[in-house]
N, C-alpha and C positions, 0 to 999 in steps of 0.2 A: 504494499499499500504506499509506503514511503517513496519507493521508486516512481510509482504512478504520480504521486503528488509533485515530486521534483520535476517530472517530465511535463506535466501540465503547467507548472509555474514557469518553466523554461519557455514553453510555447507562448504563454501570456506575455512574458518579457519581450520575446521576439516580435509579437504582434504590436505591443505597446511602442516599441522602438520604431517599427516600420510605419505605424500611424503617425508618430511624432515627426518622422522625416517628411511625411506628407502634410505636416501642419495640422494634424488632427489629434485631439485628446479626448478619449472616452473616460471620464472620471470614474465610472462604475466598472471598468474592465477588471475582471478577476475570476477566481475559481467559484463555480456554482457549488455551494456547500451541500445542497440537497443531493445532487448527482454524485458528489464525492462520497457521501455517506452510503449511497446505494450499493448493494453487494454485486449486482449483476450487470449494471450498465457502466460504461466508462465515464470518467468525470467530464463535465461540460465546461466550456469557457463562457462566462456571463459577460456579454458585451455591454449590458446595462443601458441606461437611458442617456440621451443627449438632447441638446436644444436643436431647434430647426436649422440654425446656421451650421452647426457641426454636421447634421444629417445631409445638408446640401453639399458641403465640402467633401464629405465621404462619397456621396453619389457621383460627384464630379471626378474625383480621383479614380474611382472604380470604372467610370465610363471612359476615362483616358487610357486605360490598360488594354 
């Protein structure tokens, strides 16, 4: 379980860094604790909530790819 937690935390850091390079900050980005506590499903990354400006910037960045 600790290995899985370390892996998901690494993915979260990687995603946070990539978003920051694109000028996007998702304040609620983190580990979904409910899924982490679940025995049969893999942990999920909680993207969280963001304001409309951030959502627009995210959509723009994704559309440019």
